[in-house]
N, C-alpha and C positions, 0 to 999 in steps of 0.2 A: 448542448455539448458538441453539436456538429457546426453550430454556431464560433465557438470558440476554436475547435481547429480548424477551419478555413481560417478564421482570423490570424492564428500562429503558423500557418502555412502564409499567409500573405505575407506576415512581418519577416518568416524566418527569407525569402524570398530576395525582400526590398533590401533588409540586411548582408545579406551576401553579396546581392547585383552590387552595392555600396565597398563591400569590401574591395572587392576587384576593384573599383576606382582610387580605394585608397591604397593598396598595394601599387599603381601605380603613381599614386603621390608621392610613396615612400623610395620608391629607387628615385625620383626628382630630387624630391628634398633629402629624405634619408640616409642613402647612397651618397648622392653628391652636391648637395648643397645649393639646388636650383630653385630659386622661392616663386613658382608658377601660381600667378592669383586668377587665372585663366581657366581655373579648371569645367567649370559650367562649358564652356566654350568649346573642350575638345570632346567633350560630354555629349554636347546636342550635336555636333558632325555625328560624329558617331552612331548616334539616333536618329538622325533625319535621313542619311546616309541609307539605314538599314530599310527605316520606313520606304522610303524612295524604290529600293531594288526588290523587296521584298510584298509592298502592296498591294492589291490586286489592279488593272486597270479603269483607268477613270479619264474620261474624254474631255473633263477640264482641268487635267494636271499633264503636266511634262514629266516624263519617269513612273512609277508605278510599274512597274516590269513583273511584278510576279513571279521573281525565282526563288530558289527553294530559300529555306531556311539559313543553312551553312553558308552556303555563298553571297547571304546576307550578312553575317557575323564578318566575312572574310575583307568583303566588300566597306563594310564599316570600319576595320581597322587600317584595310588601306588609306580611305579618305582621311581619316583621323592621322596617320601618319607624314601624309605628305601636306597636309595643312599645317604638322608640325616641322615638317622639315623645311619648309617657305618661312615659318613663323622662327624659327631657331636660329635660320642663319641671318635673319635681321635683328633678330634681338638678344643671342647669348652671349653676345660680348658688352654687353649692356652690364652695368653694376648690377648689385643684389636688387637693391631698392627702383631702379629705373627698371628693370627684366618685371617687377611686380607691378609697374605700374602699365609698362606696355602691356604685359599680356591679358590684364584686367579690360583695357582699350577694346583689347581684341577679341575678346569675350564677347562684353557688352554688341561689340559691332557686328558678328555673329548669329544673338537676340535679334536686332534691329531687322537683319538682311532675314532672318527666316520668316520675321513678322508681315514685311514687306515682299517678299519674293513668291506670290501666291501662285504663278501659276506651276513654281518647282515646289515649295512645301505646303501649300494649301492657307498660307497665310494665318490671320488669328483661330479659321478652322480647325486649320490642323489636315489632320492624314487620319483616318479611321479604316478598320479592321486589319491591321498590321497582322502579319501570320502567328504564330505559335504552335509550333510542333506540335505540344501534348494538346492543345484542346479540341474535343471531339474523340479523343481518342478512346474514350469511353462512355458510358451515359453519366457519371458523375462528376462536376465540377471537381471537386474536393481533390478526387482519385488522377484528375487530369493535370490540375496544379501542383500535387504531390509529384507528379511527374517532373514536372516542368523543372520544380525545386531540385530534384532529383540530376536533371540537367547542369543547374548553375553548380550546384553541389561538387558537382564531377571538376566543371571548366573553374570552378576556385581551387582545387586539387590541382590540376594541371598549373594555373598561375602562378599558384605558390611555391610548386617544386621546380618547377623553370626558373621563379626568383634566385630559391634559395640555391640553387647551383651556378646561376649565374653571380652574385652577387661572393661567392666562396671564391669564386674564380679567380684566377689573377686580373680579368678584367676588372671584376670586382671589386679587387682591392685597388686598384687602382683609381675606380668615383672617389672611395672613399680616403684615399689620398688626394683627392683634388679638394674634396670638402674640407679636410682638416690646412692643406698647407697647398694651396694652388702654384707657388713659387718654388716651393719644393719639389713636388713632381713635376713641373717643367725642366727643371734642370739635372732629373735624370731621365731627359729625352724623350717624356710622354705628352702626346701630340693634344694640348689642355681642348682645345674648340672641339675636335673629333671627337673624344671621348663625352664631353658633356651635351653635343647634340644627338648623340647615338641614346644617353640615359633622358632625355629630353622627349627621343621622336617614341623609346621604346614605353616611357611611360603614359604618353599624352595615345600610344594603342591601345593600352588598358583603357585608359578614360575611355574611349570612345566604344570599345567592348563594353563598355558597362551602360552607357547607351542605348545602347544595340539590345543587351538581354534586356535591359529596363523595358523600354517600349514595344518589345516582342511580348514581353510577360503582362502588361496593360491591354494593351492590343490598339492604342491609340497615341498620337504625341500633337503636343501644340505648343506654340513658343512660351504659353502659361509655365511648360514644366520647367524650362532652364531659367530661373530667375537667378540672383548671385548670391543667396542664400547657399544655394548647394555648396558653393566654393569654399564658405564661413562652415556649414556643415563635414565637409570634407576635413578640410584641415582642421579642425576639431577633433572628429577620429581617430586621424594620425599622432594630434598630439597628446592627447587622453591614454590612447593605448600603446604610445612608445614608437617614437620615431627611431628609425633607422631599423627595426626590428620587424620582420612582417608578419610575425605572430600579433605580437602587439596592435598590426594593423589590419589585423582580423578584427580582432576582439574588439575596439577601438572602434570600428565601425555598427559590432551588435549593441554594445555598453550604451552607445549616444544613441543611436537610434533608436533602442530603448525606452532611453528618457525622454528622446524627444516625442516618440508616440505616448508613450504616459503621459507624460505635459499636455498632449495635445487633449488626453482623454479627459483628465480631470478639470480642463479648462471647460468643455463641453458640460461639465456639469454645473457653473456658477451661477448664482444667481445675483439679484435679476440678469435677466436674459442677454441684457445689452453687453452685458461685461461678458461675454463669447466671446465679441467679438475684437478681443483686445487678445484672445489664444496665441497667436501668434507670434506678435511682440511678446507675451509671457514667455516662450519658448525659445526664444533667441535671447531674453534675459538671463534664464537660470542655466542655457546652457552656455552663454557667455560666464559667469560668474562661475560656473566649473573650470572652465578651461582656467581663467583666474587662478583659480584656487589650484590647481593642478600646478601649472607652473612657478607658484609661489612652494606647496609643499611637494610636489613629485615632479622636479623638471624634467627626468626621465622618462614620466609616463606610468602606464601601468606593468606594462613590462617592454620598458626601453634596450637600448641596443646595452649591451657586454661590455663591451670596451670599442672608443675611437682610435685605432691607432692607422698609424697609414704606413709604418715601419718596413710593410711585408710586399708592400707597392712596386717595390723596383723587382 
C-alpha cells in the first residue's frame, strides 16, 4: 500500500510538472499558432539554470551557487525568457515549417552544449544534490513528496489562473486573431511581430519553469533527461487534451503521461526478457497511434477550444 501511494505521488507530481510545459505550448500554439519544435531546449535551459543556481558548490564546476529554491525558479524562468527572446527575434519571422525546423535545430544544439560544457553542466555525469524544499522536512519520504506535490499543484493553479486571465483579455484576443488571420489582425493596426514574440517568450518561460520543477523533484540532472522524445510527448499531450483550452492542456498531460507509464509497465512484463528492450519503441508507437486516431476522429481533442473567432480582437 505504501509503495502504491509513493508511486501515485511520483506519477501525479511528474504529470503536473509536464502540465506546466503543456500550458506554455498551448499559449504558443493554441492561442497564437506558433509551431515550436524545440520545447525540450527551453525545458533544458530552465532545468540547468535551476541546477547551476541552487546545487551545492563543487570545486570542479562553475556555478553551483547554493541559492534558495525560489531564486532558482526565478533564475530558470529568466534564463528561458532570455533564450526565447534571442531565438524569437531570429526565427519568428519565418514561416511555420521553417520555424519548426529552426527551433528543433536550436533544441538539439542546446542538448549538445549540455553534454560538452563539462565545467558548467557536469557533462554526461550531470549535476547531483539539487535541492528540494520538501526534502528532509519530515522523517517520511512519502510525506516530503506530498509536500512537494502540494507546491507543484499550487504553481499549476497559479499558472492556469494567470493564463486564463491573459487569454481572455484584449491581449489574448489579439493572439487568437493573429492565429486565425494574421493579415486581418495587421490591418487592424496590431504589431504582429511583437505579439508573437511576447507569446513565444512567455510560453518558453513556462517550459523553463517546468524543467526547474522537475530537476528539483528528482534531485539530479544530465543530458539524457532532455531527449527529443519529450517534445513529441508535450505536443501529443496538447493535441489529445485539446489545443486552445488550458483545461485540455492539463487533462492531456495527465492522460498521456498515464498511458505512457502504463505501456512502460506492461512492457516490463514481456517474455522472453529481451523483448523488454523494445519498451520505449512500443511506448512511442502506441502514443503515436493514439495521436493519429485523435486527429482523425476528434481533431479538437478531449476538451478543445469552444470557438476560434477573432472578431473581438480589435
